[in-house]
Steps between C-alpha positions, in 0.01 A plus 500: 500500500733515199370469145663157475339393825161627389534315170597175666217531748259577217618209289459264793150632558416464131626140495294418806196665345530298182551176691193562712289645216432798720657803660372489853818657632471803273387830654127555496399684185228754448218325316356733238129565514352372175202727485209547264616539142456815296749734341517830677456313829801300611443131427756385752439763763735713707684268735545592865873522436710522184533183296850370431556396139812295434640668189603220264518279810757562773714647225746675729615163632463261204491532120166650403201313362612156613283263696758518779468880515122472529530228764739712702268801472211299641717362781601857586138608539403662169127537442536505122756371250548678168584297189566704186382303198632457145401256226700201377501372140244237596268743676596437863515783753856521630592696812760750373522876533531552125508293179879538483696225672866604523467722807358234730598161355807313373369485142823655366690198633297257288669461159200304372298823521757739352301537179189608691651839582316758296378859490138591570312817585384547861316819593612656174870425554715237328630241746753227419469199727352154539120515533285258697241486221761340273543207739268216597442441867706181481793700366459770762506235772863428403599854601581610853421826672759766582499813718420818306721735705784287640713803584237609753380155607787253518299300756246427227758456224650217706194299391555556128453183299314316778135563413297426188246730341138461607157547344208683656312169500775354720482800733126446536559131575738607776267750668211253474694269732555756774319501829386862463384724221777671309391727219681502168521832317602421140618783278451464126824625350509691172154410366550722195815308407296181481214668318742600223578129455135403490513360855293581807645477849158610625334191352776274629456627855119504486497144363721378783300674771173367358642148476607512863176671613697800620321763293250622761500824696592322823766274346848544652629653176539867411607605151720792400662662198670820393269512198149626570337352186631158601318523832177613336524202266562234762237653729239392243589137569581484870352645818829527690619837631709678236753777548707738292872548565610860455870583486691824484423806706265797491137562586218266402201704395151475647371411155737203480406389850132523408561276199698247703240494775227425248687214335763366741545405864857603572777731391855393574731798508868568481598642839592830334135553408419513870813656650710673233877542525712799404790483254733383779269219606360665813133474583257782426153558641258210442229538239132444575454218248434235766221706653346582162514137388338380822222755461414326174514147643835408348764313693855632481792259479859627494822370343774409559649485851863388511754517780812604311626859502489495122119502507427704813432873518812695594335574835518132599834391358774379730853565376625518140487132399218427257446143619491586872162488666376841607220608734242308300250477786460877498383486139235240580380706794470810283272327251302316766423836659372626165241223497611279211320167476790278393874507442706303250820388671808306395549416868154397624621410849620858546168635378313273743726613785459867408123454493513347846715776649291771338220416744701630794 
């Protein structure tokens, strides 16, 4: 089926799911085993098959971090949806990949907000943009979402301007109305940035989870961050599984894995940490990090799986066009064979299909 056909089918399924307050027609999902809690022993257990995490929703098909992208992800069979979280001026948790707004919204087209453009420091670097924490939620609701990489995903960019921004509270309202459990996997973005302003994204998230009685070890919420101290802090307030995102490439030491196993439940790795690539983008021999993490009781999640040649290893690309879909299923199969516990995917239906075919 063509990408357009898959999108239309997915949108129809999502609409039906919303109307029926359920997703009975969605493919059966692996239900994670919420086991006995203790760090160093996986609190959500190794599933019988890899879990499919919808990265920012079905973000290959629709603009990321919109309610519609999450709805489509669920309709396409995702086990987990991943909202990245930033703070608004009035303390709400907004689903956006970063505090900056220009890359994924139409904020630049709003003359009433022209004077909000400013320069701030993110991860030690000056950034000039519009920042969500300078806007109230009511103001942010006047913006509309846009595709981040329209040159690669014109099918998603066709929906620019159609969808409003959404809070994590609204995402939780949505999943509460479904006919099956769908886990949310919020990522606290740039905690240090907020700390420098005297704000705490950890407290904001913990407060919300406590208010909604979703702060227990078996609640359908996992928490993640790229900042280890942030996870240690929020772990003092909630009993949910917590996991560290680790980017880049190179070996992860046994000492680091020992620390993570004693204090966390999951590590979520850049694919290059598991299967490195050479300078031309071709795959090298896999590392043993999955095996070593499992020996310590840690789950291993992997990011991010995307279909376009631009993101695939050179081994799996098909032709010279960056936006063309390559042999993406081969990449899933490679990581499934290495025993990873979950994959973050922009195209959750393709991850679900690859998981199915990997059984044969």
